[in-house]
C-alpha positions, 0 to 999 in steps of 0.5 A: 504389648499387644500392638507389637505382638500384631503387628510382628504375626503380620509381618511374619505372615507377610514375609511367608506370603512372599517366600511363597512365590520360591514354589510358584506363583500363586494368590498369596504371594500377589495379594503381598504384593497387592498390599505392598503396592496399596500401601507404598501409593497410599503413602506416597499420596499422603505425603505429597498432599501434607508436604508438598501441594498444602504448604504450596497452596497456602504460600500461594493463597496467603501471598499478597502478591498477585505475580507469587499467586499466579506463579505457585497456582500455575504449576498447579493447574498444569498438574491438574490438567493432567487427569484429562490424559485419561480421556481421548476427548479432553486428553489434549489439555494436558499437552501442555504439563506433560511437554513441561514435564517431560523439558525439566526432566530432561534438562535436568538429567542433562544438567546431572550428566555433566555436572555429576558423570562428565566433569568428575570423569575428566577431572580423573582423567586429568589427574586430579586425584588425591595422593593417597590413591598413588600406588608405588611405583609413582604411578596414580590409580585414580587417573588409571580408574578415570580412563577405564571408565571413560573407555567403558564409558565411550566403548559402551556408547559405541556398541549401541549404534548401529550405523555401517558404510555400505560396500559396494558390490559386496553383498550380506553373505559375504560381509556378515554385516548387520545391515542385510544389505551389504554394509559393515562397521568399520575396523576401529567401530567393530572394536569398539563396540566389542570392548564396549559389550565386555564392559556391559557384561561385567557391569551385568555381572557385578549387578547381579552379584550385589543384588544376590548378596543384597536379598541374602542378607535383607533375608538375614535380616530378617529372618533374626528379626522376626525370630527374635521379636517371637521369642520374645526379645 
C-alpha cells in the first residue's frame, strides 16, 4: 500500500511541476521534462535491447545456416557502424547504414502513401463506398467526401510549388509577383493555390481545436485520478 501512496504523491508533484509552466519557464518544469525524457529514453532502450536485439542475435548465433547468420548479423554491423557518425574522422563508416535507413524509410513512405492514401482515395471517388453513406436524394456522401479529399490534396500540393512563368517586358512592381523578376503564376495555379491555402487553414484550425480538447480531457482525467487516489479511493 505504501508504494502506491508514494507513486500517487510523486505523480501529483510531477503534475504540479509540469503545470508550473503556466507561470513561465522555470527549473521545476524543466526538471519534470528532463525526467520524462530520460525515463522514456531508458524504457525505449531497454525494450529495444530485450525485445529486438537479443532475440535477433540469439537467432543469428544459434542458426546452423551460414547464410542466415550473415544475413542476420549484417544489419546489426551496419547499426553499430552508425556510432562512428559522431566522429569526424571515422564518420564515413556509418554512411552505408545511414543510406540503408533512408532508402528503407523512403520506400516504406512511398508504399504507405500509395496503399494507404492514394488507392483508398481513388476507390472513394470511383464510388466504391458503402451504400449506407448514400444521402436520401441518391447522392453518395462518400463520393463527395472523396472528391473533397482529392481536391484538398491536389490544391495543397499546388500551393507549395513556386514555379512561375516569365512575362516579357513586365516588371515585378506591375505584377506583384513572387519571383521578383517579372514573373507570376498562371490564373489556374493561383486559384488552386488559394483553395489549397484554405484547406491548410481549416486543417490547422481543426488540429489546434483537437489539441485543446485533448489537453482538457487529459487534464480533467488527471485531476480526477489524483483526487480519487489522494482521498483513498
